[in-house]
C-alpha positions in Angstrom: 13.7 -16.7 51.7 11.7 -19.9 51.1 11.5 -22.3 54.0 11.5 -26.1 53.9 10.9 -28.7 56.7 13.9 -30.1 58.5 15.7 -33.0 56.8 14.3 -36.4 57.7 10.8 -35.0 58.6 7.7 -36.3 56.9 7.2 -33.0 55.1 10.7 -33.0 53.7 10.3 -36.6 52.5 7.0 -35.6 50.8 8.7 -32.7 49.1 11.8 -34.8 48.0 9.5 -37.5 46.5 7.3 -35.0 44.7 10.3 -33.3 43.1 11.8 -36.6 42.2 8.7 -37.4 40.2 8.5 -34.0 38.6 5.1 -33.1 40.1 3.9 -29.6 40.9 2.3 -29.0 44.2 -0.9 -28.1 42.5 -1.0 -31.3 40.5 -0.1 -33.6 43.4 -2.5 -31.9 45.8 -5.4 -32.1 43.4 -4.9 -35.8 42.9 -4.7 -36.4 46.6 -7.9 -34.4 47.3 -6.0 -31.7 49.2 -5.7 -28.0 48.7 -2.3 -26.9 47.3 -2.0 -24.6 50.3 -2.3 -27.5 52.8 0.2 -29.6 50.8 2.7 -26.7 50.7 2.3 -26.1 54.4 3.0 -29.8 55.2 6.1 -29.8 53.0 7.4 -26.7 54.7 6.7 -28.0 58.2 4.1 -25.3 58.9 1.3 -27.9 59.2 1.6 -31.3 60.9 1.7 -34.3 58.7 0.4 -36.6 61.4 -2.9 -37.7 59.9 -2.5 -41.3 58.6 -5.5 -41.1 56.3 -4.1 -38.0 54.6 -0.7 -39.6 54.4 -2.2 -42.7 52.7 -3.6 -40.4 49.9 -0.3 -38.6 49.5 1.6 -41.9 49.3 -0.8 -43.2 46.6 -0.2 -40.0 44.5 3.6 -40.3 45.1 3.6 -44.0 44.2 5.2 -45.1 47.4 4.3 -46.8 50.7 3.2 -44.8 53.8 6.3 -46.1 55.6 8.5 -44.5 52.9 7.2 -41.2 54.2 7.0 -41.9 57.9 9.9 -44.2 58.6 12.2 -42.9 61.3 15.7 -41.7 60.2 18.3 -44.4 60.4 20.9 -42.2 62.1 21.7 -41.7 64.8 20.9 -45.3 66.0 21.2 -46.2 69.6 22.3 -49.5 70.9 18.7 -50.4 71.9 17.5 -49.6 68.4 20.3 -51.6 66.8 19.4 -54.6 69.0 15.7 -54.2 68.1 16.5 -54.0 64.4 18.4 -57.3 64.7 15.5 -58.9 66.7 13.0 -57.9 64.0 15.4 -59.2 61.3 15.6 -62.5 63.0 11.8 -62.6 63.6 11.2 -62.0 59.9 13.6 -64.8 59.0 11.8 -67.1 61.4 8.4 -66.1 60.0 9.5 -66.7 56.4 10.9 -70.1 57.3 7.8 -71.0 59.3 5.8 -71.9 56.1 3.3 -74.5 57.1 3.1 -75.9 53.6 6.8 -77.0 54.1 6.9 -79.7 56.7 9.3 -79.3 59.6 11.9 -81.9 60.0 10.7 -84.8 62.1 13.9 -84.5 64.1 13.5 -80.7 64.8 13.7 -80.3 68.6 11.2 -78.0 70.2 10.0 -77.2 73.8 6.9 -79.0 75.1 3.7 -77.4 73.9 2.8 -76.3 77.5 6.1 -74.4 77.6 5.4 -72.8 74.2 1.9 -71.9 75.3 3.3 -70.2 78.4 5.7 -68.3 76.2 2.8 -67.1 74.1 1.1 -65.7 77.3 4.3 -63.9 78.2 4.5 -62.4 74.6 0.9 -61.1 75.0 1.7 -59.6 78.3 4.8 -57.8 76.9 2.7 -56.5 74.1 0.0 -55.1 76.3 2.6 -53.4 78.4 4.1 -52.0 75.2 7.5 -53.6 75.7 7.9 -54.2 72.0 11.6 -54.7 72.2 11.4 -57.3 74.9 8.7 -59.1 72.9 10.7 -58.9 69.6 13.6 -60.7 71.3 11.5 -63.6 72.2 9.6 -64.0 68.9 12.2 -65.9 66.7 12.5 -68.9 69.0 8.8 -69.0 69.8 7.7 -69.0 66.1 10.3 -71.7 65.2 9.2 -73.8 68.2 5.5 -73.5 67.3 6.2 -74.2 63.7 7.9 -77.5 64.6 5.2 -78.4 67.1 2.5 -77.9 64.4 3.9 -80.9 62.6 3.7 -83.1 65.6 0.9 -84.9 67.6 -0.3 -81.7 69.3 -0.9 -80.0 66.0 -4.2 -78.3 66.8 -2.9 -76.7 70.0 0.3 -75.6 68.3 -1.6 -74.1 65.4 -3.9 -72.1 67.7 -0.9 -70.8 69.6 0.8 -69.9 66.3 -2.2 -67.9 65.1 -2.2 -65.9 68.4 1.6 -65.5 68.5 1.9 -64.3 64.9 -1.1 -62.0 65.2 0.7 -60.4 68.1 3.9 -60.4 66.2 2.3 -58.5 63.3 1.4 -55.7 65.6 4.7 -55.7 67.4 6.9 -55.3 64.3 4.6 -52.6 63.1 4.9 -50.7 66.3 8.7 -51.0 66.1 8.6 -49.2 62.8 8.2 -52.0 60.2 4.6 -51.7 58.8 5.4 -53.4 55.6 6.8 -56.5 57.4 3.7 -56.7 59.5 1.7 -57.6 56.3 3.8 -60.8 55.8 3.5 -61.8 59.5 -0.3 -61.3 59.3 -0.4 -63.6 56.3 1.4 -66.3 58.2 -1.1 -66.1 61.0 -3.9 -66.4 58.4 -2.2 -69.5 57.0 -2.1 -71.2 60.4 -5.8 -70.3 61.0 -6.8 -71.8 57.6 -5.1 -75.1 58.5 -6.7 -75.1 61.9 -10.2 -74.6 60.5 -11.5 -72.9 63.6 -14.0 -70.0 62.8 -12.8 -67.8 65.7 -9.1 -68.3 64.9 -9.8 -67.7 61.2 -11.5 -64.4 62.2 -8.5 -63.5 64.4 -6.1 -64.3 61.5 -8.2 -62.0 59.3 -8.1 -59.3 62.0 -4.3 -59.1 61.7 -4.6 -58.9 57.9 -7.1 -56.1 58.2 -4.9 -54.0 60.5 -1.8 -54.6 58.3 -3.8 -53.4 55.3 -5.2 -50.4 57.2 -1.9 -49.2 58.5 -0.4 -49.4 55.0 -3.2 -47.1 53.8 -5.2 -49.8 51.9 -8.5 -48.9 53.4 -10.8 -50.6 50.8 -8.8 -53.8 51.2 -9.3 -53.6 55.0 -13.0 -52.9 54.6 -13.5 -55.8 52.2 -11.7 -58.2 54.6 -13.6 -56.9 57.6 -17.0 -57.1 56.0 -16.4 -60.8 54.9 -15.0 -61.8 58.3 -17.8 -60.2 60.3 -20.4 -62.0 58.1 -18.7 -65.4 58.5 -18.2 -65.0 62.3 -21.8 -63.9 62.9 -22.8 -67.6 62.3 -20.6 -68.9 65.1 -21.5 -66.7 68.1 -22.0 -69.8 70.3 -18.2 -70.3 70.3 -16.0 -68.8 73.1 -14.6 -65.3 72.3 -16.6 -65.0 69.1 -18.9 -62.2 70.3 -16.0 -60.0 71.4 -14.1 -60.6 68.2 -17.1 -59.8 66.1 -17.5 -56.6 68.0 -13.9 -55.6 67.1 -14.5 -56.5 63.5 -17.5 -54.2 63.5 -15.2 -51.4 64.8 -12.7 -52.0 62.0 -15.6 -51.8 59.5 -16.5 -48.4 60.9 -13.0 -47.2 61.1 -12.3 -48.2 57.4 -15.4 -46.4 56.3 -14.3 -43.3 58.2 -11.0 -43.5 56.4 -12.7 -43.8 53.0 -14.8 -40.7 53.7 -18.0 -42.7 54.1 -18.7 -41.4 57.6 -22.5 -41.8 57.4 -22.0 -45.5 56.5 -19.9 -46.0 59.6 -22.8 -45.6 62.0 -24.4 -49.0 61.3 -21.4 -51.1 62.3 -20.7 -48.8 65.2 -24.3 -49.5 66.4 -23.8 -53.2 65.9 -20.6 -53.1 68.0 -22.4 -51.1 70.7 -25.2 -53.7 70.9 -22.6 -56.5 71.3 -20.8 -54.5 74.0 -23.9 -54.2 76.1 -23.9 -58.0 76.3 -20.1 -58.5 76.9 -19.2 -55.5 79.0 -15.5 -54.6 79.1 -13.8 -57.9 78.2 -10.2 -59.2 77.9 -11.1 -62.0 75.6 -8.2 -62.7 73.2 -6.6 -59.6 74.7 -8.7 -57.5 72.3 -10.3 -55.5 75.2 -13.7 -55.2 73.5 -16.4 -53.4 75.3 -18.1 -50.0 75.9 -14.8 -48.3 77.0 -12.8 -49.5 74.0 -15.6 -48.4 71.6 -15.2 -44.9 73.0 -11.4 -45.2 72.4 -12.1 -46.2 68.8 -14.6 -43.3 68.3 -11.9 -40.9 69.4 -9.5 -42.4 66.8 -12.1 -42.1 64.1 -12.9 -38.5 64.8 -9.3 -37.2 65.2 -8.2 -38.4 61.8 -11.3 -38.6 59.6 -14.0 -36.7 61.4 -14.1 -33.8 63.9 -11.1 -33.4 66.3 -13.3 -31.3 68.5 -15.8 -34.1 68.9 -12.8 -36.4 69.7 -11.9 -34.1 72.5 -15.4 -34.1 73.8 -15.6 -37.9 73.8 -12.2 -38.1 75.6 -13.3 -35.7 78.3 -16.1 -38.1 79.2 -14.1 -41.3 79.0 -12.2 -43.0 81.9 -9.2 -44.8 80.3 -8.4 -46.6 83.5 -11.6 -48.7 83.0 -9.5 -50.9 80.7 -6.7 -52.9 82.3 -4.5 -52.6 79.2 -1.5 -50.2 79.2 -1.4 -50.4 75.4 -5.0 -49.2 75.0 -4.6 -46.6 77.7 -1.5 -45.2 75.9 -3.4 -45.1 72.6 -6.2 -43.2 74.3 -3.8 -40.5 75.6 -2.0 -40.3 72.2 -5.2 -39.9 70.2 -6.6 -37.4 72.7 -3.3 -35.5 72.6 -3.4 -35.3 68.8 -7.0 -34.1 68.9 -6.2 -31.4 71.4 -3.2 -30.3 69.4 -5.4 -30.0 66.2 -7.9 -27.8 68.1 -5.2 -25.5 69.3 -4.9 -26.7 72.9 -1.2 -27.5 73.0 -0.8 -27.3 76.7 -3.5 -29.9 77.3 -2.1 -31.9 74.5 1.3 -32.0 76.1 -0.1 -33.3 79.3 -1.8 -36.1 77.4 1.3 -37.0 75.5 3.5 -37.0 78.6 1.0 -39.3 80.3 1.2 -41.7 77.3 5.0 -41.5 77.5 4.9 -42.5 81.2 2.8 -45.5 80.4 4.5 -46.7 77.2 7.8 -44.9 76.3 8.3 -47.2 73.3 4.8 -46.6 71.9 5.4 -42.8 71.9 8.5 -43.1 69.7 6.3 -43.1 66.6 6.8 -41.0 63.5 3.2 -39.6 63.7 3.6 -38.7 67.4 6.9 -37.1 66.5 5.2 -35.0 63.8 2.5 -33.8 66.2 5.1 -32.8 68.8 7.3 -31.1 66.1 4.3 -29.0 65.1 3.7 -28.1 68.8 7.3 -27.1 69.1 6.9 -24.8 66.0 4.0 -23.1 67.8 5.7 -22.8 71.2 7.2 -19.5 72.2 9.2 -20.6 75.3 6.2 -20.0 77.5 4.6 -22.2 80.1 5.4 -25.9 79.5 8.4 -25.1 77.2 10.9 -27.2 79.1 8.6 -30.2 79.2 7.8 -30.0 75.5 11.5 -29.5 74.7 12.4 -32.6 76.7 9.7 -34.7 75.0 11.0 -33.6 71.6 14.5 -34.6 72.6 13.4 -38.0 73.9 11.5 -39.1 70.8 14.0 -37.8 68.3 12.5 -34.5 67.1 15.6 -32.8 68.5 19.1 -34.4 68.2 
């Protein structure tokens, strides 16, 4: 009897889309640069489809977005998820309406700029603590208020706050499962930065556009933006926060090259980032957390998806995630290390990493790629040591209903 992946899984969505387009496995796999065996095993749930780089190639062949393959099932939806869905809908409405080329009404009331700036700080705090639902509930009013303030006497301060808020919003809606929407939000942040004409804010606006492109699988677009932004910002290193932001842009240049298969070309921007990190140390500038520790986090991410998962495990073993005071970055460390361990057949260690990530950031763990990793671990489990913990994690993140 032939076996297919469970309904709603990434493997099943790949299969359904391929059959809808009338493609054979051999034809589709060849166009994606994969072996037909690997493609077939992913469709049948025998190999985890948790590599975003591979999924980007598959989505291109199947003429769809990555989110079409990875989006979480709509049912069953909990009350929290329904409220989050509503908050994201209201956020996107506010973002669309907050077009800076269309003046806000002179009579539009808004809180004082000091209150709005404090709200931006709260938003950033919620984001770094991975409380994406809490952040999403505050976004619509904040974006509308800053849009109105940007047409008043405190325009520069409001525009700067709007760049930072919409940059954070682009990440928040993506982490809540709306990667395509994050592209629009990132463009709004860029629009505000252009009007402000501040080189650092312009680079930050580009930073959001880069990540929106990268997480949609548009790696060449991400690299083109990162190369241009890094070149522009390199002329303004006398400005506050410019060095740290340039370091992060170098990391995105390296990550994009990894994703494009140009691993040898990634060493130069990695080295440039390392040299800047020696000057800055671990920094919280712009809540980017640039520095030597975060570079190690990024190297793990590069290796686990586009390089050598075994090397990712080695880097993780020699990294102290607590060196960064960011729950978000710590959670990503444990998730990437867990995926690397799972890919190298160390499921018990992988489970410990994933459970640690869940303790730190439960909302961050409810991610389709994490679910795919855990589903594959469940397939390999034989009710031995750690079964109850793995089963519980599967239930909590929606692998088991």
